[in-house]
N, C-alpha and C positions, 0 to 999 in steps of 0.2 A: 286736615292736620294729622289725624291718626294714620292716614295712608302714608303721608310723608315720613312720619316717625317710623312706621313699619318698614318702609322701603329703606330708610337709613339704617335701621337695625339689621335688616337682611344683608345690606351691603357690608356693614362692619363684620357681621358673622361670616360672610363669604370671604372677606379679606383674611380673617383669622384662620378660617378653614383651609383656604387655598395657599396660605403662606408656605407651608411645608412643600407643596407641589411646585410652587414657583422657585423655591430654593433648590429643589432637585433638578428642575429644568435648567437652572442657571449653571449647573456644574458641567454641562456638555460643551465640548470645544467645537464651535461651529466652523472653525477654519479647516477642520478635517473632512467636511462634508463633500468637497469636490475631489478628495483623494480616495478614489475607489479602486478596488481590486480590478485589474484589467488583464485580459488574456494577452499573451505574447503571440504575435502572428508570424508564421513561417512562410518564406517565399523561396521559389526556386531560383536558379542562376539567371533567369530572364525576368525576374520580378513578378512572377505569377504566384498568387497565394495558393498554398498547398495544404495548410492546416494551422492549428492553434494548439497551444498548451496553456492550461489554466487550472485554477481551483473553481472559479466561477467564470463561465464563458461570457465575457463581457468585453466590449470594445468601445470605450467612450468616444463620442463625437460631439462637436459643438452644435448648437441649435441651428446654425446656418446650414449644416449638412444633414438636417432632418427635414423630411417633407412637411410643408405647412399643414397638410391634412392630418398629420399625427397629433399635434396639440389639440386641434379641433375635435378629433374623435375622442380623445381622452377627456376633454371638458364635457362633451355631450354624454359620455358614459359614466364619468366619475364625479364631476364637480362643475355643474353649470353656473355656479356663482364664483368661479375662480378669480375673475378679475375684479370682484366686488368685495369679498370678505378680507379680513386681516389675518387669515390663517385658520379661523374657526368659523363655521357656519352654524350659529346658535339656533336659527330657525330650523335648519335641517336636523339638528340634534333633537329639538323638541318634537318635530314630526316623527323621527325615528323612534323616540321614546314612547310616544302615544301608540304607534303601530305595534311596537313590541309588547306593550302592555295589553292591548286588545287581543293579541295572538297568544299571549302567555309564554312567549319565548323570544329570543333575540333573532329576528328575521331580517332586520335592516340595520345598516350601518350609516353613519353620517360623517365619516372621515373625509376631510377635504384632501386635495392633492398634496397640500403642504403638510398635513398631519401624516399622510402615508409616507411622505419623504422623511419626516422626522422618525417614524417608526422603523423604516428600512435602513436609515443611516446609522442609527444607534441601537439596533437590535432590541427594540421594545416589543417583545413578543407575548408576554404573559397576558391572559385575558382577564384582567381585573379592573375595577373602577380606579384604583390608584394609578395604574399604568395609563388609563385614559386621560386622567387629569394632567399627569406629567406631559403626555403627548400634546395636549391642547396648549399648555403654556410654552412648550418647546416650539410648537408651530408658530406661535406669536413672535417668539424671539427670531425665528427664521425670517418671517415677513419683515421684521424691523431691520434685518441685516442684508437681505438680498431682494432684488427686484423680481417681478413676476417671470420674466424670461429666464433669469438665472435659476429660479426655482423649477420651472418647467424643464429646463435642460438637465438639471441634476436628477429630477424625477425620472425622465425618460431613459437616462443612462443607468439608473440604479435598479429599477423595479424588475421583478421576475416575470417572464412571459411563458414559463413552462418549458418542458422538454430540454432543460439544461441551458436555456438562453436567458442571460441577464443583460438587460438594456436593449434598446430598440434596434441598434445596429446588428447585434448578434441574432436577434429574433427575425429581422427582415431577411438576412442572408440565410438563416436556417430554414425558415418556412417558405420563402419565396425566391431565394437565390438572387436577391438584389440588395443594394444598399438602402439605408433608411431614407436617403434623399429621393429615391425613385418610387417610393410607395404611392399608390393611387388611393382614392377615398375608400374603396372597398377593402383593400388590404390593411389600411390604417384602422378601419372599423373592426376587422378580425382581431388585430393585436390589442386594441383597446378593450374589446369584449373579453379577452383572456384574463384581464387583470383581476376580475372577481373570482375566477376559478380556473387557474392555469392548466391543471391536469384534466379536469372534467370536460372542459370546453375546447381542448386541443383539437385542431383539425385532423390530427393523426389518430387520436383516440375516439373522437366523436365528431365525425364530419357533419352530420346532420345538425347536431347541437351547435356547432361552430357557425354553420350557415345561418341558422335562425338568429343566433346572437349577433352576427354581423348585420343582418337586416334590421334588427332592433336598434343598434347603434346608428345605422344610416338614417333611420327615421328620426331619431333624437337629433342628429346633425341637421336634418331638414327643419325640425322645430326650432333649433337654435339659430337658424338662418345661415348655416354654413353651406347648405345645398339647396338648389332649386328643385322644384317638383320633377322637372325633366331629368336632372342629374340623378335624383333619387331613383327614378324608374330605370335609368340606364345601369346604375350600379347594382340594383337588385337583380336585374336580368342576367348579369354576368355569372357564370358558374364559378364555384369556389375551387381554385386550383392551388395546390401547394407542391413543394418539391418532394422527391422521394426521401423517405426518412433515412437518415444515417446516424450512426452512433458517434457523438462528438467526443466521447471518452476514449474510444478505441478506434483508431483510424487505420494505421498501417505500420509495418515494421520500420519504415524509413522515418516517419514522424515520431514514433516512440524512441528511436535511436537519437534523433535530434533533441528530443526532450531530455534524455539522459545527458547528452553533451552540454546542453544549456544549463542544467542544474549543476553539473560539474564546474562550469565556468563562472556561474553567478551565485550559486546557492539556491536552495529550494524555494524559499519565500520570494526572492527577487525574480527568479525565472518564471514562477507560476503566477505571480500577481503583478509584476512590474509593467506590463503592457509594452514589452520591447518589440522591436522589429528584428527578426532573425533572418538574415540572408544566407542561404545555403548554396552548396555546389550542385545540388540535385538538378537534373534535367528532366522536366516533367514529360516531355515527349518520349525520351528513352525509357523512363520509368513505366509509362503506359504500354509501350511496345513490349517490355520485358514481362509485365504482368499478363498481358493478353496472350503472348506466345506461350507462356507457361501454362495458362489455362487450356489453350488449344491442344498443345502437344501432350500434356499429361492426361487429358480427357480421352484423346485418341489412343494412348497406351492402355488406359484402363478398359477400353472396349475391344482390345485384341482378343481373339479366340483363345481360350485357355487361361486367361489372366485370372489368378486365383486369390488376389488380395482384396481387402476392403477398398471401396472406391470413395471418392470425394462425395458423390451424390448420395450414396447409401449412408454415409456418416451424417450428412446434413438432414436426411430424412429422419434419422433416429434421434437427433439432438435439436430438432427445430424449436421445441418449446423452451429449452434453456437458452437458445440463441435469441429468441424473441424477448425473453426477460432482460438479457444483456442489452439489447437494442433499446429497451425502455428505460435503461439507466440503472438496472439492478446489478450492482457489482459484487454482490455477496454470493451469487451462484457461480459454479465452475463447470466448464465444458469437460466432457470425458476425453480421454487421451485419443488424439487423432492418429489412427494407424494406417491411413492411406498414403499413397506415394507423394513425397514432398519434393520441393525444388528450392534452390537458393541462387541468386544472381548478384554479382558484384562487378561494377564497371568503374574504372578509375581514369582520371585525366592524367596522361603520361607526364605532362610537364609539371604538375603541381601535387598530384596525389589526391585531388579533390574527388569525392565519391559522387559519380554522376548517376548511378543507379544502384539501388539496394532492394532486393527482394529476399525476405527472410523465411518465407514459407507461402503456402497457398492461401491461408486466411488467418489474420491476426486474432480474430475473435476466437478461433478454435484453439490457438496456442500462441503464447507470446514469446516462445523460444525462437530467438533469431539465429537461424541456421547459417547465415552468411558471416556472422561475427563470433558466434559462440560455439558452434559445433566443430569439434576436432575429429576428423575422419581420415582413414587411409586415402592418400591422394592417388594411389595406383600408378599406372603408367604415364599419367600426365606429369609425373615428377621427373622423368628421365632427361628432359632438356637440361636440368641442372647437373646431371652426371656428365653429359657431353660438354657443357660449359666448363666444368671442372677439368676435364681432360684437355680441352683446348687451352685453358688458362695455364695448364702445366707444360704446354708446348707440343702436345700430340697433334699431328697433322690431320685435318679432316679427311684427307684421302687415305689415311691409315686403314689397312685391311683388318677386319675383325671377323671372327667366325660365327655364323648363325647356325648352330647345331645344338643338339640336346645337351643338357647339363644334368648331372646327378643332383637331384633335389636335396640330398643330404648336404650338398655344398652350399645351397642357397637358402633352404629351409623356408620356403614360401608355402603357407597353407598346410604344412606337415613335413614329414621327413622321408616320404616315399615317393616313388614315381620320378618323372623327368620334368624339368622346366619346359614349359611350352603349353602346359594345360592351364596355365594361370595368366590372367591379365592380357589375353590376346586382344587384338583390335579388329579381328574379322573372323567369321565362322570357318573359313577355309585356311586357317593358319598353318603354314608349312615351314620347314627349315630350308633355307636357300643357300647354305654354305657361305663361303667367304664373300665379303662385300665391304665397301668403304663405310666409315662411320657415318658419313652424311646420308648415304642410302639407308643405313640401318635406322637412323633417326626418322627419316621420312616415312619408312615403311613400318615403323613400330615393332622392330625386331628385339624381343626381350632378351634372348640369350646373348645376342651381340652387345646389348646395353650392359649386361652383367659383366661380360668379359672386359669391356671398356672401363667399367667402374673399378675393376681390380687393377687395371693398368694405371688409372689415375690415383687410386687409393681412397679408402673411405674417409680418411682425415681431410683430404683435399676436397672431396664432395661436401663434407660438413662445413668446411671453411667457406666455400662458395655459396652454399645454401643459406647460411647465417648472414653473410654479407649481402645477400639478395633480399633480406627482410623476413625470412621464414624463421621466426623465433622459436617455434616448437622444436624440441630436440629430435635428432635422428637416432634410431637404434644402432647399436654397434654390431650389426649383422649384415650379411650380404643382401638380404632381402630389402634393405633400405634403398638399394639401387633401383628397385622397382616400385618404390612408393608405399611400402608397408607401414611406414611411420605416419603418425597422425599430424595434421595441421588444419588450420581454418581456411575457409575459402578466401577470406580477406588476405591472409598471409601469402598464399600462393599467387593470388592475383597481383599483389604488390611485387612479388618476386619476378613475375613475368615482365614487368615494366622494364627490367634491366635490358632486355633484348632490343626493343625499339628505341631505347634511350642511349644506346651506345655504351653500356656498361654502368651507368649511374641510375639511381632511382630516387623517388621522393623519400624523405626520411620516414614518414608515416602517413597513412590515409587520414583524411579529415572530411567533415561534412558541413561545418559551420564556417562561413567566410568571415562574417562579422556580426556583431550585435549592437544595435543603436537604441538609445532611449527615446522617449517621446519628444525630446528637444533636438534630436538628431545627433547627439554626441555618441561617438563610438566608445562602448564600454568593454568590448572584447573583439580581438582580431586573431585569426589563426596565422601561425608562422609557416612559411613555405621554404623548407630546407631540402637540399639535395645531398645524397650520400654516394660515394664511389663504391661500387660493388666488385666489378671485374674489369678487365681490360677491354677497350673498344674492339680489339681484334677478336677476342674470344666471344664477345657478345654478337658481333656480326656473323661469325662463323656458325654459331648456334642458330642465329636468326635465319641464315641461308637454308639450313636443314629444316627449320619450321615452315619456311615458305614452300619448300618441296612437299612437306607433310600435308599442307592445306591444298596445294594445287594438284599434286600427283599422288599423294599418299592416302592416309586414313581419313583425311578430312575433305577429299576432293568432291564428294557428293554435295557439299555445301553450295556449289555453284549451280549444278544442274537440277538438284531436287529441292533445295531450300531457298533458292533465289538470292544468294549472297551477291551483292554488287561487285562489279569488276574494278575494285580499287585495290591498291597494294595492301596485302594483309598476310598474316601468318598465324599458325596455331597448332595445337596438339590435342588429340583425343586422349581420354584416360579411362581405364576400367580397373576396378579393384578386384581382389580375390573373390571368386565365386559369384561375380556379377552383383555385388551388394551396393556398389557406388559407381556412378558414371560421371564423367567430367568432359568439359571442353574449355581450354584456356587459349585465348588468342588475342590478337591486337592488330591495329593499324598504326600509323605514325602518331595519332592523337589520343587514342583510347585503348585501354587493355581491359578485357572482360573475361570473367570466369563464371562457369555455370556448373552446378552440381544437381544431380537427380538421384534420389534414393529414399530409404525409409529412416525414421528416427532411430529405430532399433535395427542394427545391421541385419538385413534379411535379403536373400537372393531375390532380385526383381523378377527375373526369369532367365533361363539359360539362353544366352545369345543377346542379352541386354548390353549393348555397347554404347560408349559415349557418342559415337558418330550418329546413332539413331535417336538417342534421348536428349542429350545435352546440346549437340551441334545445331539442330534446327532453332532452338531458343537463342543460342549465341548469334546465329546469322541474322535474326530479326533485330536484336539489340544493336548489332554492328551496322546494319543498314540505317537504323534510326540515328546512330551516332555519326555516320558519314554525312547525313543531311545537316546536322547541327555543327559538327567539327570536321570539316573536310579532311580526308586523308591525302598525304603527299608521299612521294617516293622516299625510301629509306636511304640514309647516308652511309656510304662505305668508307672506312678509314683509309687514308692515303698509304698507310703502312702495309696494307694488304695488296698483294700483286696477283694478277691472274696467272695460273699455271695450268698447262694442259696435262691431264693425268689419265693414265690407263685405269679404268675402273676395275679391272681384273687383278692387277698387281699392286695398284696404289703408287706406282712409280711414274716417272716422266714418260709421257706418251711418245711412241715412235711411229714412223709410217707403217710399220708392220702391225700396229694395233687396230687394224681393220681387216676384215675378211670378206672375200667375195663369195656370196651365197648364190648357188646355181638357181636360176629361175627358168625351169623347163618350159613353162607356158610361153614366156617371152623369147625363149631361145638364147638368153644371155645370162647375165649375173648382176646382183645388186651388192653394193658395198655396205657392210655392217660395221659400224664404228663402236669401239669400246672406250673411246676417249670422251672426256668432258672437262669443263673449266672449273677449277677449284681456286679458292682464295687462300693465300698463305703468307705468313711473315717471312722475312729473309731467312730466319733460323729454321723454319718449317719446310722450306722447299726441298724436295728430294734431290739428292746428288747423283742418283743412279737412274738410268733409263730402264724401261720395262724389260724384265728378264724372262718374260713368258712368251711374248710375241716376237722376241729378237731384240737384244740390246745389252743390258748389263754393263760391265766395266768396259767392254769393247768400244762402246760409243764415246768413251772419254779418253781413249789412248790416241789422241790426235797426232802424236809425234810418230806413230807407227802406221805403216800400211797394213791392210788386212793380211796380205801374204807374209809379212814380216813379223807377225805377232810372236813375241818371245814365248818359248816353251820351257816350262820348268823341268829340270832333270831330277829323276828320283835319286834319293840318297842311298837306297838299298836296291839291289837287283832282286826283284820278287821271284825270279825264276829259281833262285837258289834256296828259297824258303819253302820248307815242307809244311803244307797245311796240317793242322791238328784237328782230327775228327772228334766230335763230342760223343762220349760214350753213352750219355743219357741226356734227356731234356733237363734244362736248368731247373733246380728245385728251389723255390722261394721259401724263406723262413716265415715265422709267425709275424714278423714286423713287416709293415707295408713299405718296402724300400723304394718302390717306384711312385709312391704317393698316388696310387690309382684310385683309392677311395676318397681321399681328401687331397686333391692336387694342390701343389704349391703354385699360387697364382702368379708369383713373381718369376718362376722359372720354367713353366711348362711350355712345350713346343708341340702344338697339335699336329704338325706335319710328320713327327717321328713316332711310330707305333711303339708302345711299351707293353710290358707284360703285367697282368693283374692276377693276383692270387684268388683262387676260387676253392672253397672247401670241398674235399672229396671224402666221402665216407667209405667204410669197408664194403658196403653193399654195392657201391659204384664199380669197384674193380674186382671184387671177390678176393681181396687180399687184406692182410693186416696193415694197419697204418704205419707209414714210415716215420722215423724219428726226425724231428726238426733239427737243423744244424744248430750247433751251439755257438755262442758268441765267439767270434774270432775264427770259426771254422769256415773254410771257403764254401761258396754255394755249389761248387761242382764236386761235392763229396761223393764217394762211391754209393751206389744204390744199396739200400738196406736189404738184407736177406729176407725172403718171405717167411712168415711164421706158420709153422705146421699146425694142423688141428689138434695134435697131441699135446701141444704146449698149454699150460694153464691160462685161463682168462685173466687178463690184468685187472687189478682193483682200481676203482675210480674212473673218472671220465676218460674217454678215449682221446688220445692226442690227435691232432688234425694234420692231414696231409694236404698240401696245396699244389695245384697244377697251374701251369701258365696258359694264358689266353691272350691273343693279340687284340688290344683295344686301344682307344685313344684316351687321353686324360679327360675327365669329366663325363665319360661315357656311362651308360646305365645298363648295358647288356649283361646282367649278373647271372643269368641262367643259360648262357651259351654253352654248347658242348665243349669238352676239353680238346685242345689241339696242341700240336708241337710248337715249340718256340718259333717265333717268326724269323724269317730270313731278312736281315736288314737290306733295304733298298739302296742302290748306289746313289751317291750324291754327285751331281755333275757340277763342275766348276767352270 
């Protein structure tokens, strides 16, 4: 009787004592238990998983997609009475309490799977008896509202398995590279063993401890009847194998850029916790080809004799400890500034603007600065195709002759105000001036002086207009050096701009990387718009493209085929080198893909003298384009019907004649070979020349069809020159202080380089041993009488000496400032 009364009293006391804990447990909303934070998974254009974005790296899956070995391993390791208790194992609590009392400290726990689920679901983390009682009553509520399979499913999807993996699916893929459904008994035992101490027993941190713990769980599974003795021996004999450790927080520039775009589209919380499927435009094969070729090429460059900059390997050696901490999930440490050679790659789908490849640097862990989208650098001579496109858009004929000769750098101001243009931005070590040539040849051969002259013919405003229409939003400077790419732009901008040429004058409105985002129910919550923008005429686009085809096949990029293994598919492109060899580029395309590559340092630094785009950027571009051709086959380019084939003489830029061929004597063969100066150019009706070649025989004579050659009309002179007495010049022409011939700063709209002009050069008294002459006054003719010499007896004039100028025969834009004085040039006769 006393025992019964005592028991009843204890029960009443327990009800009173536990009432507050029951009340606390009743406040939790159990309907939220299956709503877990979930990682959003990223897929490439072919549906291959390439990464995740998350706060907690978790990917919930139903119990049917979890290996049956996993619940068995958890029951054996954590709760062998799981299917028997109602949420709390009271006998287990008693055993743990006695064990802890004997040891004088808490060495055992008695939490069931359900209690652990309650603790993890509602963040019951404090180590107090009050928390333990609330947890017990909450576990009982869970058991009353969910069945055992539901409890096990929620538990396996929520618990932490160490190394940043939440839930069994993330842990299975992170440690073993397989889904949770594919786990074998040994792998399930490894994961179940991690639950007691995720970091200390991690196979990456403590492989031996993880192995011993796995074998302990396997033996417990045998004791529970989940394994036979034979199966136990087989599993214990298998070596512990895990995947190579990767950092789930810092993956790549591409994945980080996708994360930024997803957050912009959905908001931070939804993007990071919503468990969305993110389908992107990335092509994993092209991405791997770009990253591998970047590593190979830049490592080879860093091993060149005399290369004096820090290398990638030396940087890794000095920062290995910090990198290891980051790999272990320590985000508080920072890597030192990487000063080694960097690279960026951007490849776009011509038809949509989808980003197929993005490389923002050599290693994301070393620097999160995305050089493909964020770095604005001088584009160098890779910019000049837009100058040619602007000229053709204005109506200039591609067969137009331009001069490739030196230009006074004060006129262009590239890299300073002294010297001559030609020392900057060259595309080959043996750069030489080659005189007059067609604009198409100048583009193909990377002739900078010719590009500048063509830029002035088109006008800077026209170049700006075409550049902006092509998608390059960064502004151009209002100086002539902009023609040679001294203005800054991002790699992404210029790559988008180059899509104008294969697309026949139009381009995608903007690059994008996310195609669509869907939720767990398959509903599309975001989709990218695919819009097109007209940039230039189809005719100007194709004419520029024709020059870029020549540049790749016969010009500065021709080594791509023989040395870098570029496939024999239709393609075009242009090398680029910035002032003082600080930045190198290659931009090119086929009918499907446009790709840009940059190589340089984060801080503008000379790579080495002779570092050309053809040697550093072109080999990387070639590998990416070969991979692209396998995924997106290239086809022939379309020529507008409005362009007609015209036979042109490459020397005059006019219509070819039969005389535009020369017979070259071949003494060895005893005969001669024909050498042709003609080629086929594409022109609109307005661009077709109306005059035949006047160098090899032609001109207006070819168009006077109504006359016979013998009856060609002769013009009669209006004045009989025999009656005119020539006037002899008393002295050489004396130029005033003003530059009347514009020899120092030529007028780009009016200069004619075939007519020599005089340029004023200062002459001091020491040069001639005489006093300075007086400059002609305003309104005084230039042929004023010579000034009388000043005798030594006359007083020395006060103040600076006036300047006497003498004439020298030069061409506009010339730079021979120190040539000796000569008499005024005799004009050459002009033949009509």
